[in-house]
KOLFI-549883 format. One record per residue (C-alpha): y, z, x; residue in three letters. Coordinates in steps of 0.25 Angstrom, whole numbers, plus 5000, padded with zeros to 4 digits. Layout:
N
YZXALA;...
//
This chain:
158
481851564980MET;481151434979SER;479551424982THR;479851344994ALA;480751484999ASP;479751564997LEU;478551485004ILE;479451495017ALA;479751625015THR;478251675012ARG;477951575026ALA;479051655034ARG;478351775029GLN;476951735034LEU;477451695046GLU;478151825050MET;476751905045ARG;476051925058LYS;477451985063ASN;477452065053ASP;476152125054LEU;476352125069ALA;477452215066THR;476852295054ILE;475852335063HIS;476552375074ASP;477352465066ASN;476252525061ILE;475552555075LEU;476952615079LYS;476952695068SER;475452755070ARG;475752785082LEU;477052875079ALA;476052925069SER;475152965078ILE;476153015087ARG;476953105079GLN;475453155073PHE;475153195088GLU;476453255090HIS;476453335078GLN;475053405081HIS;475053415096ALA;474753555093ASN;473553545086THR;472753415089ILE;471553465100ALA;470653365106SER;469653455112HIS;468453385121ASP;467453485125PHE;466753485137HIS;465353535139PRO;465353695141GLY;466453705134ARG;466553825122LEU;466853775110VAL;467053845094LEU;466653755084VAL;467353765070ARG;466353805057ASN;466853705048SER;465853745038GLY;466653875034VAL;467853785032GLU;467553755016SER;466853895014ASP;467653995005LEU;467254105014GLY;467854045028ARG;468654155031LYS;467654245036THR;466754135042LYS;466854085057PRO;467753975058ARG;467153925072TYR;465653935079PHE;465653955093GLY;465853955105PRO;464953845108MET;464753765121VAL;465053615122VAL;463753545126ILE;464253405125ARG;465353305117ARG;464453195109THR;464753035110ARG;465353045096ASN;466253175099GLY;465453285093THR;465053415102TYR;463653475105ARG;463753625106LEU;462953745111MET;463053905108GLU;463453985119LEU;461854045119ASP;461353905123GLY;460953845109MET;461353705108VAL;461953665095SER;461253545087LYS;462553505080LEU;463553415085ARG;464953465082TYR;466153375080ALA;467453395089ALA;468353455077PHE;467353565077ARG;467553615092ILE;468753695097ILE;468853755111PRO;468453905112TYR;469153995121PHE;468554105126ALA;469354235126ARG;468554295137SER;467254235144GLN;466354345145THR;466254335132LEU;465454195130ILE;464254195138PRO;464354065140VAL;464054055156THR;462454035154HIS;462753925144VAL;463853845153LEU;463053835164ASP;463253705169ARG;461853645171ASP;461453715157ASP;462553645150LEU;462153525157ALA;460853535152ALA;461353565138VAL;462153445138VAL;461053345142THR;460253395132GLU;461153395120ALA;461553255125ALA;460053215123GLU;460053285111ASP;461153205107ASP;460653075109SER;459553105102ALA;460253145091ASP;461353035089GLU;461152905082THR;462152815078PRO;462352895065ALA;462753015073ASP;463952955078HIS;464552925063ASP;464553085060HIS;464453225067ASP;463553325064ASP;464453445063THR;
//
């Protein structure tokens, strides 16, 4: 090929560049969406998104024992605990059944729902009184607003 033919071919390629980039972009987007659908279909039974409301009983995963050598005999979960509120950054404020409010915020991935076998085993009626729970929620919200700084939104104190 002569130099003029090579330059003409390159000019045609550059003219087609925008169309080629648009086609590539569309193909990648289709591929990503297909991958997402395939992942969601494959893991439909294992993906769970819980949004715990105030007053809900939950268990907290004890992530400290996951790397411990003697983890077989250690408890995997703490609780049950009562959800006080969900903060702006997605963490949860919890309290014990005796009414002690935890100063820690728990990440959502550490919390699972608690299903009681019997209501008689859990004395939550005095803890879950609506007036008491509303007071605890407002108190925790005030604590959170006083504690939260812009750096608190970057990480969880779990």
